N, C-alpha and C positions, 0 to 999 in steps of 0.2 A: 616684210620678210617673215617667213615662217620660222618659228622657234625650233632650234635644233638642240640635241643633247649637249649640255655644257655644265657638268657638276661643279659644285664649289670645291676649291682647293682645301686639302686637309692640313697642309703645313705651310709655313711661310708668312703668315700674318704677323705683322709687327704690332706692338702696343701703340696706343694713341699718345699724342703729345698734348700739351696744354691747348694748342691751337686746333688740333685735330680730334674730333669726337670719336670717329671710327675710321679704321683703315681696312680696306677690302682689296685683296689681291686676287684678281680673276684668274681662273685657270684657262689656259690656251687649249683649244680642242681643234684638231685637224679634221675638217669636214670633207676633205677630198678636193673640193673646189678652192677652198681657202681656209686659213686659220681664223677662228673666232675666239674673242675673249669676252666673257660675260661678266659685267660688274653688278648689274641689277636684274632681277631681284636676287638677294642672297640670304643666307641664314641670319646674317648680322643686320640686314636692312631691307625692308620691302620697297620703300619709295623714298625719293628725295623730291619734295614738292609733288607735282603730278607725274614725275618720271618714274615709271614702274619697270622699265626694261631699258638696258643700256648695253649694247654690243659693239665691240670694235671689230670691224670686218677687215681682214688683211693686216699689213700689206701683202698683196698677192700679185704674182706675175702670170698672166694668161698668154700662152703661146698661140701660134696659128691654129685655128679650128677649135679653140677652147673658149670658155666663157661661163657665166652663171646661168642657171635655169631653175629659178624658184617658181614652180608651177602654181597655177591659180589656187588660192586658199582663202578662207574667210576670216574676218575679224568682227568683233562687236564691242561697243561701249568704250572705245579708246580712239586716240589719234596716233598715227605713225609719222615720224619725222626722219627723213633720210638726208644725210649731209656727207659729202665726199671731199676728200683731200686730193685724190687722184682717180682718174678713170671716168667711166660713164655707166649708168644703169638705165635700161628702158622700163618704165612703169606703165602697166595697163591695168584698168580696173573696170568693174561692172557698171560704172556710170558712163562708160564710153571714153574715158580719158586715155590718151596715149602721150606720154611725156618723158623724154630723156632728161636725166639729171646729170649735171656736170659739177666740177669742184666749185665750192663757194655758194652754190644755189641751194634752194630748199624745196623739197617735195613734201607737202603736208597733206596727209590723207586722213579725213575724219570718218571713222567707221560708224560711230553712233549705233543705230539699230541694226546695222549690218552692211558689209561691203565685201567684195571679193577682188583680189588683185594678184598680179604676177609680176615678177622682176626677172628680166633676162638681159643678155648681151645682144646688141644688134648684129646682124649678119656681117655688116661691113667691118665691125671691130673683131669679129671672129676671124675674118680673113687676115687682118693685120696684127692681131694680138694687142694686149694692153695691160697696164698695171692698174690695180684697183685697191683703194684704201679709203675707209670712211667709217662713219658711225651710224648705227641704226638705233633709234629710240622709240619707245611707246610712251604716250602720256595718257594716264587715266582721265576720263571725263568726269565732271561733277555729276552727282546722282541726278540732278535736275535735267541734264543734257544727254544722259546715256542713251535714251531712246529717240533722240532727235534725228534729223535728216542727215544722211551721209553726204560727204562733199570732198572736193580735192582742190588745192591751191598750189600754184607754182610761183616761186619768187626767184628771179634771176639774181646772180651774185651782185651785180651792180646796183640793185635796188636796196641792198642791205647796208646800213651805215657802217663806216670804218672809222676806228680810232687809231691815229698814227702820231704818237708823241712820246718823247723821252724813252725810247727803246721799246715801246709797246706798240704792237699792231694787232688790233682786235676787230673781228667782224661780229656785230651784234645780231645774232640769229633771231632771238625772241626776247621780249622784255626790254629792260633798260640796264646799261652798265657803262661805266667810265664817261658818263654824261651824254650818251647817245641812246636813242630809243628805236627799236626795230618796228617796221610797219606790219610784221607778221601778227595776225590776230590769234590769240589763244583763248581757250575756253575758261581758263582759270589763271590766276596770277603766276606767271612763269618767267624764268630767266634761262637764257642759253647763249653762250658766246664762245667763239673760237679765238683763243688768245695766243699770240706769238711774242716772245721776249728775246731781245738781244742779250748776250752774255753780260751779267752785271746789272741788268735792268730790274726795277722793282715795280710790282703791280699791286696797288691797294685794292683789297676786296671789301667793299662796304657791306654792312649788315642790312642791306635793302630788303632782302627776302628772309623769311623765317628759316627756311631750309636751303642750304647751299652745299655744293660739292665741287671738287676738282677731279678731272680725270686726265692723267698725264699721258701725252702722246709722244713727245720726243724730248731729248735733252734731260738735264738734271735741274730740279727746282729745290728751293729751300723754303720750308714753312715752319715757324716756331723753333728754329734752330736745328731741325732735322732735314735731311735731304731725301728726295724721292726720285726714282727712276721711272722710265716709261711703263705704262700698263698697270697703274695703281689708282684706286679710287679713294679720295680723301674726303670724308664727311666733315664739314667745318662746324665748329661750335656756334650755336645760334647767338646772335646779338653781338658777336665780337668783330671788331675791325681787324682784319688779317692782311699781312703783306706777303706776297709771293716774290722771292728773289731768284733770278736765273743764275745758277752757277755756270752753266753753259748756255748757248742758244737753246731755247726751249719752246715747247708748245703744249697747251693743255686746253681742255674744254671746261668752262665754268657753267654750271647749270643748277637749277632748283626752282623754288617758288614757295607759295603758301602751302601749308599742310592740307592734305585732301580731307574731304568730309567723311572719313571712315576708311577702314581697310578695304582691300580688293581681293577677290578670288580670281584664280587664274587656272586655266586648263588649255593646253595646246596653244592655239592662237586667240583664245577668248579671254577677255578680262571683264569683270563686272562686280558691282557691289552686292550682287545677289547670286548665290550659287544655283538657284533654280533657273535663273535666266541663262546660265551657261548650259544647263541640261537641255533647255529648249533649243538653244543654238546647235547643240550636238545633233539633236533629232532633225532639225531643219537641214543641216549639211548632209547628213546621212540619207535623207529622203529627197535631196535635190531641190529644195525650196529656195535656196539662195539664187540670186541672179548669176548669169555667166559673164565672162569677160569677152567683149567683142574683139575678134582677132586672135583670141587664145581660148576658143571654146572646147577644143578637143582633148585638153589635158587638165588634170587637177590632182591635188594631194588628197588621198582618201582619209577618212576619219580614223585616227589611231584607236586601237582596241585594247591597249594594255597599259594605260598610264593612270588608272584609278579615277577617283572622283575629284571634282573641283575642290581646291583647298586654298587657304590663305597663301599669297604669293611668297615663295621662298625659292632659293636656288636649288633646293633639294628636288623640285619637281622635274621629272625627266620627260623631255619632249622629242618625239621622233620627227 
């Protein structure tokens, strides 16, 4: 998905607790099609493991003849991972992929040296309408793999391991958690899980990965004696065993991984360890050098002209 404007909130951030290193409260921005809440990158934190972009899409209700239309746009030096709670999105890319994603499944697109994709609502769903709710993330690639071959993988929901015990129901999207390991192959050490808790249930979060975070989706959870409502990003202290307690039925995303091999620069939909590589990608998109998307060749998002130079990734960057 193309990065849209979503500035950091100026007010409302709470202090950290002993269990929480940093708390980030994303600002909700109405993009017309849906409300988006951006948790990463922010002024407080650039990445958690390889995760450099974390957007909550919706929840949104699309009535008859409505849907999303993210026109073809490019990416470099990253992977995108789309995960839905409700609804469906049709993905097309310049490799010739055409794949609808549904709740619980994974669309994993590896941009590497360059890829173009679009995300739209199928005509059948425009006719009937749908609800849409999910998470869009970008994962930075290790420097050694930034210029590798682009690729796309789809994992159906029933191929991902489920943990169901003692009031915990968790789907392991990537990496390993709660004793189960996902088949999704990542470029670097990564963790991603969709965790649902019954009221009163307790979920132990082991310090398996150096960098970990929780993003609250629904209900109220308690960590370190403080409670947290939906739409908050909790950066956990490294090395600590942490317990999440559900005060009500609750849902959150657990994600992170090993620290990346250096900072990343970001401009529009481009991420790289080298600002000069982003300048090259800008010229290539402006000059039509990127491949087109089969079945979606007639439309595209033009290169922005007014968002400055590539810079270290923070939520202060404004992306049309």
